[in-house]
C-alpha positions as CSV (number, residue, x, y, z in Angstrom):
1,M,-18.8,37.4,-53.3
2,T,-21.6,36.1,-55.5
3,T,-22.2,38.9,-58.1
4,M,-21.0,37.8,-61.5
5,K,-17.8,39.2,-63.1
6,S,-16.8,39.2,-66.7
7,G,-13.9,37.0,-67.7
8,A,-12.4,34.1,-65.9
9,L,-9.1,32.3,-65.7
10,R,-8.8,29.3,-68.0
11,P,-8.2,26.4,-65.6
12,S,-5.5,24.8,-67.8
13,R,-3.4,27.9,-67.4
14,L,-3.0,27.2,-63.7
15,V,-0.9,24.2,-64.4
16,W,2.2,26.4,-64.5
17,L,1.8,26.8,-60.7
18,L,3.2,23.2,-60.3
19,P,6.7,24.2,-61.4
20,V,6.5,27.3,-59.1
21,Q,5.4,25.0,-56.3
22,T,8.3,22.7,-56.9
23,A,10.8,25.6,-56.9
24,A,9.3,27.0,-53.7
25,M,9.5,23.6,-52.0
26,V,13.2,23.2,-53.0
27,L,14.0,26.6,-51.6
28,L,12.1,25.9,-48.4
29,G,13.9,22.5,-48.0
30,L,17.4,24.1,-48.6
31,W,16.6,26.8,-46.0
32,V,15.3,24.3,-43.4
33,T,18.4,22.1,-43.9
34,R,20.7,25.1,-43.5
35,V,19.0,26.4,-40.4
36,A,18.8,23.0,-38.8
37,A,22.6,22.5,-39.4
38,T,23.4,25.5,-37.4
39,G,22.0,24.0,-34.2
40,H,20.3,27.2,-33.3
41,G,16.7,28.5,-33.4
42,P,13.4,26.7,-33.2
43,L,14.6,23.8,-35.4
44,A,17.2,22.9,-32.7
45,L,14.4,21.5,-30.6
46,E,13.5,18.9,-33.3
47,D,16.4,16.6,-32.4
48,R,15.5,16.7,-28.7
49,L,11.8,15.8,-29.6
50,S,12.9,12.9,-31.7
51,R,15.1,11.6,-28.9
52,D,12.4,12.0,-26.3
53,L,9.9,10.1,-28.5
54,A,12.4,7.3,-29.2
55,T,13.0,6.8,-25.4
56,H,9.3,6.6,-24.6
57,R,8.2,4.2,-27.3
58,S,5.7,1.4,-26.3
59,P,4.3,-1.7,-28.0
60,V,0.9,0.1,-28.5
61,G,2.5,3.2,-30.0
62,N,4.7,1.0,-32.3
63,A,1.6,-0.9,-33.6
64,V,-0.5,2.2,-34.1
65,S,2.3,4.1,-35.9
66,A,3.1,1.1,-38.0
67,G,-0.5,0.9,-39.2
68,L,-0.6,4.6,-40.0
69,S,2.7,4.3,-41.9
70,L,1.3,1.4,-43.9
71,L,-1.9,3.3,-44.7
72,A,0.2,6.1,-46.2
73,G,3.0,4.1,-47.7
74,T,3.6,4.0,-51.4
75,E,1.8,0.7,-52.0
76,G,-1.1,1.7,-49.8
77,V,-1.6,5.1,-51.4
78,I,-1.4,3.6,-54.9
79,A,-3.9,0.8,-54.0
80,V,-6.5,3.1,-52.4
81,T,-6.1,5.7,-55.2
82,L,-6.8,3.0,-57.9
83,V,-9.8,1.7,-56.1
84,C,-11.3,5.2,-55.6
85,V,-10.6,6.2,-59.2
86,A,-12.2,3.0,-60.5
87,A,-15.2,3.6,-58.3
88,L,-15.6,7.1,-59.6
89,L,-15.6,5.8,-63.2
90,M,-17.6,2.7,-62.8
91,L,-20.3,3.3,-60.2
92,P,-23.7,4.7,-61.3
93,P,-25.2,7.0,-62.3
94,A,-22.4,8.1,-64.7
95,P,-18.6,8.2,-64.9
96,R,-17.2,11.1,-62.9
97,W,-14.2,11.8,-65.1
98,A,-13.3,15.2,-63.6
99,E,-13.3,13.8,-60.0
100,A,-11.3,10.8,-61.0
101,V,-8.7,12.8,-62.9
102,F,-8.5,15.3,-59.9
103,L,-7.8,12.5,-57.4
104,G,-5.3,10.6,-59.6
105,A,-3.5,13.7,-60.8
106,S,-3.2,15.1,-57.3
107,V,-1.5,11.9,-56.0
108,A,0.8,11.8,-59.1
109,A,1.6,15.5,-59.0
110,Q,2.5,15.4,-55.3
111,S,4.7,12.4,-55.9
112,A,6.5,14.2,-58.8
113,V,7.1,17.3,-56.7
114,F,8.4,15.1,-53.8
115,L,10.9,13.3,-56.1
116,V,12.3,16.5,-57.5
117,V,12.6,18.1,-54.1
118,T,14.3,15.1,-52.5
119,S,16.7,14.8,-55.4
120,I,18.0,18.3,-54.7
121,V,17.5,18.7,-50.9
122,E,19.7,16.4,-48.9
123,R,18.5,16.6,-45.3
124,P,19.6,13.8,-43.0
125,R,17.0,11.9,-41.1
126,P,16.8,12.1,-37.2
127,D,19.8,10.6,-35.4
128,V,17.7,8.1,-33.4
129,P,16.9,4.4,-33.8
130,R,14.4,4.0,-36.6
131,L,11.5,1.6,-36.7
132,D,11.4,1.5,-40.6
133,G,14.0,1.0,-43.2
134,A,15.3,4.4,-44.4
135,P,14.9,4.8,-48.2
136,P,17.8,6.6,-50.0
137,T,15.9,10.0,-50.1
138,S,16.1,13.2,-48.2
139,S,14.2,13.5,-45.0
140,F,12.6,16.7,-46.3
141,P,9.7,16.5,-47.2
142,S,7.8,13.4,-45.9
143,G,6.6,11.4,-48.8
144,H,4.1,9.5,-46.6
145,V,2.5,12.7,-45.3
146,G,2.4,14.3,-48.8
147,G,0.8,11.2,-50.3
148,A,-1.8,11.1,-47.5
149,V,-2.7,14.8,-48.0
150,A,-3.1,14.3,-51.8
151,L,-5.2,11.1,-51.4
152,Y,-7.3,11.5,-48.2
153,G,-7.4,15.3,-48.5
154,G,-8.5,14.9,-52.1
155,L,-11.3,12.6,-51.0
156,A,-12.4,15.1,-48.4
157,V,-12.5,17.8,-51.1
158,L,-14.7,15.7,-53.3
159,L,-17.1,14.9,-50.4
160,L,-17.5,18.6,-49.6
161,M,-17.8,19.8,-53.2
162,R,-19.8,17.0,-54.8
163,T,-22.2,15.7,-52.1
164,R,-25.1,17.2,-50.1
165,S,-25.2,14.6,-47.3
166,R,-25.4,16.1,-43.8
167,R,-22.7,13.7,-42.7
168,R,-20.2,14.9,-45.3
169,Y,-18.6,17.3,-42.8
170,L,-18.0,14.5,-40.3
171,M,-16.7,12.1,-43.0
172,A,-14.4,14.9,-44.5
173,G,-13.2,15.7,-41.0
174,V,-12.2,12.1,-40.4
175,L,-10.3,12.0,-43.8
176,L,-8.5,15.2,-43.0
177,L,-7.3,13.8,-39.7
178,V,-5.3,11.1,-41.5
179,P,-2.4,13.2,-42.8
180,P,-1.5,14.8,-39.5
181,L,-1.8,11.5,-37.7
182,V,0.5,10.0,-40.3
183,G,2.9,12.8,-39.7
184,L,2.9,12.1,-36.0
185,S,3.6,8.5,-36.7
186,R,6.5,9.3,-38.9
187,I,8.1,11.5,-36.2
188,Y,7.5,8.8,-33.6
189,R,9.1,6.2,-35.7
190,G,12.2,8.3,-36.1
191,M,11.8,8.8,-39.9
192,H,11.2,12.5,-40.1
193,H,11.7,15.8,-38.3
194,P,8.5,17.9,-37.5
195,S,9.6,20.4,-40.2
196,D,9.7,17.6,-42.8
197,V,6.1,16.8,-41.9
198,L,5.0,20.5,-42.1
199,G,6.7,20.8,-45.5
200,A,4.8,17.8,-46.7
201,L,1.5,19.1,-45.4
202,L,2.1,22.3,-47.3
203,N,3.2,20.5,-50.5
204,G,0.1,18.3,-50.5
205,A,-2.3,21.1,-49.7
206,V,-1.0,23.3,-52.5
207,T,-1.2,20.4,-54.9
208,L,-4.8,19.9,-54.1
209,M,-5.6,23.6,-54.7
210,V,-3.8,23.7,-58.0
211,L,-5.3,20.4,-59.3
212,G,-8.7,21.3,-57.9
213,S,-8.7,24.5,-59.9
214,V,-7.7,22.7,-63.1
215,C,-9.9,19.5,-62.9
216,L,-13.0,20.3,-60.9
217,A,-15.1,22.1,-63.5
218,G,-18.3,23.9,-62.4
219,R,-21.7,22.4,-62.7
220,A,-23.5,22.3,-66.0
221,G,-25.1,25.4,-67.4
222,A,-28.7,26.3,-67.8
223,E,-29.0,25.0,-71.3
224,A,-29.9,21.5,-70.2
225,R,-33.3,22.6,-69.1
226,A,-33.7,25.7,-71.2
227,R,-37.1,24.4,-72.5
228,R,-38.4,24.6,-69.0
229,R,-37.3,28.2,-68.4
230,T,-38.5,31.6,-69.6
231,P,-35.9,33.8,-71.4
232,E,-35.3,35.5,-68.1
233,G,-34.1,32.3,-66.6
234,G,-37.1,31.7,-64.4
235,A,-40.3,29.6,-64.5
236,A,-43.3,30.9,-66.4
237,A,-45.8,32.4,-63.9
238,V,-49.0,30.5,-63.3
239,P,-52.2,31.9,-61.8
240,A,-51.9,32.9,-58.2
241,G,-54.0,31.2,-55.6
242,R,-54.3,30.6,-51.9
243,G,-52.0,28.3,-50.2
244,R,-52.6,25.3,-48.0
245,S,-53.0,25.4,-44.3
246,G,-50.0,27.1,-42.6
247,P,-48.0,25.5,-39.8
248,A,-50.2,27.1,-37.2
249,G,-53.2,25.3,-38.6
250,G,-55.1,28.2,-40.1
251,L,-55.4,29.0,-43.8
252,R,-52.3,30.9,-44.8
253,R,-52.3,33.1,-47.9
254,T,-49.0,32.5,-49.8
255,G,-49.5,35.0,-52.6
256,S,-46.8,35.7,-55.2
257,V,-43.1,35.1,-54.8
258,V,-40.0,36.6,-56.6
259,V,-37.1,34.2,-56.8
260,V,-33.7,35.8,-57.4
261,R,-31.3,33.2,-58.7
262,H,-27.5,33.4,-59.0
263,P,-27.0,31.0,-62.0
264,H,-23.6,29.7,-60.8
265,G,-24.5,29.3,-57.1
266,C,-27.9,27.8,-57.9
267,P,-27.6,25.1,-60.6
268,D,-30.5,23.7,-62.5
269,E,-31.0,20.7,-60.1
270,L,-31.3,23.0,-57.1
271,A,-33.6,25.4,-58.9
272,D,-36.0,22.5,-59.7
273,R,-36.0,21.6,-56.0
274,V,-36.7,25.2,-55.0
275,R,-39.5,25.4,-57.5
276,A,-41.1,22.2,-56.2
277,L,-40.8,23.3,-52.5
278,L,-42.4,26.6,-53.2
279,L,-45.3,24.8,-54.9
280,R,-45.6,22.4,-52.0
281,H,-46.0,25.4,-49.7
282,G,-48.6,26.9,-51.9
283,F,-46.6,29.5,-53.9
284,T,-48.0,28.9,-57.3
285,D,-47.3,32.4,-58.6
286,Q,-43.5,32.3,-59.0
287,R,-41.6,35.0,-60.9
288,W,-37.9,34.0,-61.4
289,T,-35.1,36.5,-62.2
290,S,-31.4,35.8,-62.7
291,T,-28.5,37.9,-61.4
292,T,-26.0,39.5,-63.8
293,A,-23.0,41.8,-63.5
294,D,-25.2,44.8,-64.3
295,R,-28.2,43.7,-62.3
296,P,-26.9,41.8,-59.2
297,C,-30.4,41.2,-57.9
298,G,-32.0,40.8,-61.3
299,S,-35.3,42.6,-61.8
300,L,-36.2,42.5,-58.0
301,P,-36.3,46.3,-57.5
302,Q,-38.8,46.7,-60.5
303,E,-40.9,43.8,-59.2
304,C,-41.1,45.3,-55.7
305,G,-41.8,48.7,-57.1
306,A,-44.7,47.3,-59.1
307,G,-46.2,45.8,-56.0
308,N,-47.9,42.4,-55.5
309,V,-44.8,40.7,-54.0
310,D,-45.5,38.7,-50.9
311,L,-42.2,36.9,-50.5
312,V,-38.6,37.2,-52.0
313,V,-36.4,34.1,-52.2
314,A,-32.6,34.7,-52.6
315,C,-30.8,31.7,-54.1
316,G,-27.1,32.5,-53.9
317,G,-24.4,33.5,-51.5
318,D,-23.9,36.5,-49.2
319,G,-23.4,38.9,-52.1
320,T,-26.8,38.0,-53.6
321,V,-28.4,38.1,-50.2
322,R,-27.0,41.6,-49.5
323,V,-28.4,43.2,-52.7
324,C,-31.7,41.5,-52.2
325,A,-31.9,42.7,-48.6
326,D,-31.0,46.2,-49.7
327,A,-34.0,46.1,-52.1
328,V,-36.6,44.8,-49.6
329,A,-35.3,46.4,-46.3
330,G,-38.0,48.7,-44.9
331,T,-40.7,47.4,-47.2
332,G,-42.1,44.7,-44.9
333,I,-41.7,42.1,-47.6
334,P,-40.2,38.9,-46.1
335,L,-36.9,37.5,-47.4
336,V,-36.1,33.8,-47.3
337,L,-32.6,32.4,-48.0
338,V,-31.5,29.4,-50.1
339,P,-27.8,29.4,-49.0
340,C,-25.8,28.2,-52.0
341,G,-22.8,30.5,-52.2
342,T,-19.2,30.4,-51.0
343,G,-19.7,31.6,-47.4
344,N,-23.4,31.7,-46.6
345,L,-22.5,33.7,-43.5
346,L,-26.0,35.2,-42.9
347,A,-27.6,31.7,-43.1
348,R,-25.0,30.4,-40.7
349,N,-25.5,33.1,-38.2
350,L,-29.3,32.7,-38.4
351,G,-29.0,29.0,-37.6
352,L,-30.3,27.7,-41.0
353,P,-29.4,24.2,-42.2
354,S,-26.4,24.0,-44.6
355,D,-28.4,22.1,-47.2
356,P,-30.1,24.8,-49.4
357,A,-33.4,22.9,-50.0
358,T,-33.7,22.0,-46.3
359,A,-33.1,25.6,-45.3
360,L,-35.9,26.8,-47.6
361,D,-38.3,24.1,-46.5
362,E,-37.8,24.8,-42.8
363,A,-38.0,28.6,-43.3
364,L,-41.2,28.4,-45.3
365,A,-42.8,26.5,-42.4
366,G,-41.6,29.1,-39.9
367,G,-42.5,32.7,-39.2
368,D,-41.3,36.2,-39.9
369,F,-38.8,38.0,-37.7
370,G,-37.2,41.4,-37.9
371,I,-33.4,41.6,-38.0
372,D,-31.1,44.6,-38.2
373,V,-29.2,45.7,-41.2
374,G,-26.0,47.8,-41.3
375,R,-25.6,50.8,-43.5
376,I,-22.2,52.2,-44.6
377,E,-21.1,55.1,-46.7
378,G,-17.9,57.0,-47.4
379,D,-15.9,58.9,-50.0
380,G,-16.8,57.4,-53.4
381,L,-19.2,55.0,-51.7
382,P,-22.9,55.7,-51.7
383,P,-25.1,54.5,-48.8
384,T,-24.9,50.7,-48.9
385,R,-26.7,48.1,-46.7
386,F,-25.1,44.9,-45.4
387,T,-26.5,42.0,-43.4
388,V,-23.4,40.4,-41.8
389,M,-20.1,42.3,-41.9
390,A,-18.2,45.1,-43.5
391,G,-14.5,45.4,-43.4
392,V,-11.5,47.6,-44.3
393,G,-7.9,46.6,-45.0
394,F,-6.7,43.0,-45.0
395,D,-10.0,41.2,-45.5
396,A,-11.2,43.7,-48.1
397,A,-8.0,43.2,-50.1
398,M,-8.5,39.4,-49.8
399,V,-12.1,39.7,-51.1
400,R,-10.9,42.0,-54.0
401,D,-8.2,39.6,-55.2
402,A,-10.1,36.2,-54.8
403,S,-10.4,34.8,-58.2
404,P,-14.1,34.0,-59.3
405,A,-12.8,31.0,-61.2
406,L,-11.1,29.6,-58.2
407,K,-14.1,30.3,-55.9
408,D,-16.2,28.2,-58.3
409,R,-13.8,25.3,-58.0
410,L,-12.3,25.6,-54.6
411,G,-14.9,27.4,-52.6
412,W,-13.7,29.1,-49.4
413,A,-10.1,28.0,-50.0
414,A,-9.9,30.5,-52.8
415,Y,-9.9,33.3,-50.2
416,A,-7.0,31.6,-48.4
417,L,-4.9,31.9,-51.6
418,A,-5.8,35.6,-51.9
419,A,-5.1,36.2,-48.3
420,A,-1.6,34.8,-48.6
421,R,-0.7,37.7,-50.9
422,H,-1.5,40.3,-48.3
423,L,0.0,38.9,-45.1
424,R,2.9,41.4,-45.3
425,D,0.8,44.4,-46.2
426,P,1.6,47.5,-44.1
427,R,-0.6,48.3,-41.1
428,M,-3.2,51.1,-41.4
429,R,-3.2,54.3,-39.4
430,L,-6.8,55.1,-38.5
431,T,-9.0,57.2,-36.3
432,L,-12.1,55.6,-34.8
433,R,-15.1,57.6,-33.4
434,L,-18.0,55.7,-31.6
435,D,-21.4,57.3,-31.2
436,G,-19.9,60.8,-31.7
437,G,-17.4,60.3,-28.8
438,R,-13.7,61.3,-28.7
439,P,-11.4,60.2,-31.5
440,I,-9.5,57.0,-30.9
441,R,-6.2,56.6,-32.8
442,R,-5.0,53.2,-33.6
443,R,-3.0,51.1,-36.1
444,A,-4.4,47.9,-37.5
445,R,-4.2,45.4,-40.3
446,M,-8.0,45.3,-40.7
447,V,-11.2,46.6,-39.2
448,V,-14.3,44.5,-39.2
449,L,-17.7,45.7,-38.1
450,G,-21.0,43.8,-38.1
451,N,-24.2,42.6,-36.5
452,A,-23.3,38.9,-36.9
453,G,-20.0,37.5,-36.0
454,E,-19.6,33.8,-36.9
455,L,-17.4,32.8,-39.9
456,R,-16.9,29.4,-41.4
457,A,-15.9,26.4,-39.2
458,G,-17.5,28.1,-36.1
459,L,-14.8,30.9,-36.0
460,D,-16.4,33.6,-33.9
461,L,-14.8,36.9,-35.0
462,L,-17.3,39.2,-33.3
463,P,-18.5,37.3,-30.2
464,R,-21.1,39.8,-29.0
465,A,-22.7,40.4,-32.4
466,R,-26.4,39.5,-32.8
467,P,-28.6,40.2,-35.8
468,D,-31.2,41.8,-33.6
469,S,-29.2,43.6,-30.9
470,G,-29.6,47.1,-32.4
471,R,-25.8,47.8,-32.3
472,L,-22.8,47.1,-34.4
473,E,-19.7,45.3,-33.0
474,V,-16.2,46.3,-34.1
475,V,-12.9,44.5,-34.0
476,L,-9.5,45.9,-34.8
477,F,-7.2,43.1,-35.9
478,D,-3.5,44.0,-35.4
479,P,-1.2,41.0,-34.8
480,R,2.5,41.9,-34.7
481,G,5.1,39.3,-35.8
482,A,4.7,35.6,-35.7
483,A,3.9,35.6,-31.9
484,G,1.0,38.1,-32.5
485,W,-0.5,36.0,-35.4
486,L,-0.2,32.8,-33.2
487,A,-1.9,34.5,-30.3
488,A,-4.7,35.9,-32.4
489,M,-5.3,32.5,-34.1
490,A,-5.3,30.7,-30.8
491,H,-7.8,33.1,-29.3
492,L,-10.2,32.8,-32.3
493,A,-9.8,29.0,-32.3
494,A,-10.8,28.9,-28.7
495,R,-14.1,30.5,-29.6
496,T,-14.9,27.5,-31.8
497,V,-15.2,25.4,-28.6
498,R,-17.2,28.1,-26.9
499,R,-14.7,29.1,-24.3
500,P,-15.6,32.4,-22.6
501,A,-13.9,35.4,-24.2
502,P,-14.0,39.0,-23.2
503,A,-16.0,41.5,-25.1
504,P,-16.6,45.3,-24.9
505,G,-18.9,46.4,-22.1
506,P,-20.1,49.7,-20.7
507,G,-16.6,50.5,-19.5
508,G,-15.1,50.7,-23.0
509,P,-13.1,48.6,-25.4
510,V,-11.5,45.2,-24.5
511,S,-8.2,44.1,-25.8
512,V,-7.4,40.4,-26.1
513,A,-4.6,38.1,-27.4
514,G,-1.8,40.4,-26.3
515,G,-3.4,43.4,-28.1
516,S,-3.8,41.6,-31.4
517,L,-7.6,42.0,-31.2
518,E,-9.5,45.0,-29.8
519,Y,-13.3,45.0,-29.5
520,F,-15.7,47.9,-29.5
521,S,-19.5,48.3,-29.6
522,A,-21.6,51.3,-30.9
523,G,-24.6,52.3,-32.8
524,R,-22.7,54.7,-35.1
525,I,-19.1,54.2,-36.2
526,E,-16.9,56.7,-38.0
527,L,-13.6,55.6,-39.5
528,R,-10.9,57.7,-41.1
529,F,-7.6,56.4,-42.6
530,A,-4.3,58.1,-43.3
531,R,-4.3,56.4,-46.8
532,A,-7.0,55.0,-49.1
533,Q,-7.9,51.4,-48.0
534,D,-9.9,48.6,-49.7
535,R,-13.4,48.3,-48.4
536,E,-15.9,45.4,-48.6
537,A,-19.4,44.5,-47.4
538,D,-20.8,40.9,-47.1
539,G,-18.0,39.6,-49.4
540,D,-18.5,42.3,-52.1
541,S,-15.5,44.6,-52.9
542,L,-16.6,48.2,-52.7
543,G,-13.4,50.0,-53.8
544,G,-10.9,52.1,-51.9
545,G,-11.3,55.2,-49.7
546,T,-10.2,57.1,-46.7
547,R,-13.5,57.3,-44.9
548,L,-16.2,54.9,-43.8
549,T,-19.3,55.7,-41.7
550,A,-21.5,52.9,-40.4
551,G,-24.9,52.8,-38.7
552,I,-27.6,50.3,-37.8
553,E,-31.2,50.1,-39.0
554,P,-32.9,48.0,-36.2
555,G,-35.4,45.4,-37.4
556,A,-35.4,46.9,-40.9
557,L,-35.3,43.5,-42.7
558,R,-38.1,41.0,-42.3
559,M,-36.8,37.4,-42.6
560,R,-38.8,34.2,-42.9
561,L,-37.1,31.8,-40.5
562,P,-37.7,28.5,-38.8
563,R,-37.2,30.3,-35.4
564,A,-36.2,33.6,-33.9
565,P,-32.5,34.5,-34.3
566,G,-30.5,32.9,-31.5
567,A,-33.4,30.7,-30.3
568,P,-32.9,26.9,-29.9
569,A,-34.5,24.7,-32.4
570,E,-37.4,23.6,-30.2
571,A,-38.3,27.3,-29.6
572,A,-39.6,27.8,-33.2
573,E,-43.1,29.4,-33.1
574,P,-44.7,30.5,-36.4
575,G,-46.0,34.0,-36.5
576,V,-45.0,37.6,-37.4
577,H,-42.5,39.5,-35.2
578,D,-41.4,43.1,-35.8
579,G,-38.0,42.6,-34.3
580,T,-38.5,45.1,-31.5
581,S,-38.4,42.5,-28.7
582,R,-34.8,41.5,-28.3
583,T,-32.9,39.2,-26.0
584,A,-30.1,40.9,-24.1
585,P,-26.6,39.8,-25.0
586,A,-24.9,37.3,-22.7
587,A,-22.8,38.8,-19.9
588,H,-19.9,36.6,-20.8
589,L,-18.7,35.8,-24.3
């Protein structure tokens, strides 16, 4: 959610979570030790796995596992940490104190928690020949794995949060592979049980979240360049003119542009790049407006009402995009995205580059295409447009409780913390009616509907959804027990590698993952709930209610994009499209 909220948690207050984390790890370790000692349940398989690995060791496996253990050993972690901290402080352009403290403190804090836990929990190591000398500490949790998470996971966090390189995802992915590989090596060498490794992964990950919220402050405010801004937060307008030749070769009139800027998502450096790119594409008449809690899209409605707006640029996340789209939908004014929020789901589903400036540059050189917008209303909820998804239940409660302060510092991980609080929420009793048909009664943990279905990391929640299909896709999410959650997660993970997955067709809904997910498709959707439930749209919390009605406005939003939605990169063709010509959805999803 990208609209601003008053008040924020002081980062220093979150340090108290470390003692809570330590106590939770101690309780988890005592529970694991007790369950393992009974010889029953899933943990009984751990000894068998350790024995099987010990009997199938090989020289190559011994050498590889030894190298990984050395990489995550005490001396190795300390050495790499010192080198990285020194580099952060000494390399140009300036010392990066926050990043250096975050990395060093994460490694130190994880080690402190590890020492406290192992001094209380006394779990014996696997009863197999060990390839390393066993230190006089408990097997739970693995110190090697916890140190690897704090160090290499911390470096991955810094890459993702503090760099804009297109290769940062690849580099971060390599770093994030180190801890699980170290965990496998420790199991292989007979030093730890699998549950010891899982406990260490959890310990290191929570440490990174806590220290990240404390140490990684947001970017500098607007004061550094205040002399270059108007009081509204934008650039002073200059006389309008005609632009340079467009990408098709003819003279292309650029006209005036209104830039809606979320001040937290779009820092000063990015704002300068946006301003320069607009000038390079011929937009000399720029009117900038900043979002506030009371005006989530700034003065955009007034600007559009006054006329003489040829383009709107939304610099922010999905919440900013949603309110901007609500203002320009149906007006014919093109909207262009500068994706710089927490999720950027609309930009992701439209195939825009992840780098905000690159996304703007490519879109300005493209053409205009019509996409659908959803429209929801209900008790206590006036008609509200959305561009990606709307939800009720688990996801809406997660959105409501995600801390703005943590979102600024941890990004998407802040939603994971909020989601953990609602894993045991009761299921909803609901009635679903599609296109005026018969009522369908169900129970579910959440309902998500949308005209775009891809989440972060390629997770495809609504596999049939397209932003220009003229229909809304619906999924009821209702995993039951641990097996249900595992089946649902496995099914969704399979979508990230583009395996075919069933989706609703003319014959009716489709249920997958043992009934944990059920898909529907309709142009109009009516939902009623037995009790009031949280509701959200595009990451903005909309309050609770017992009713939600959703419809679709085909082609209502004109977007300036490098290419048509769903088209391959080489298919980009500048021009103006009204969105009425659509590609039929694939038969298999």
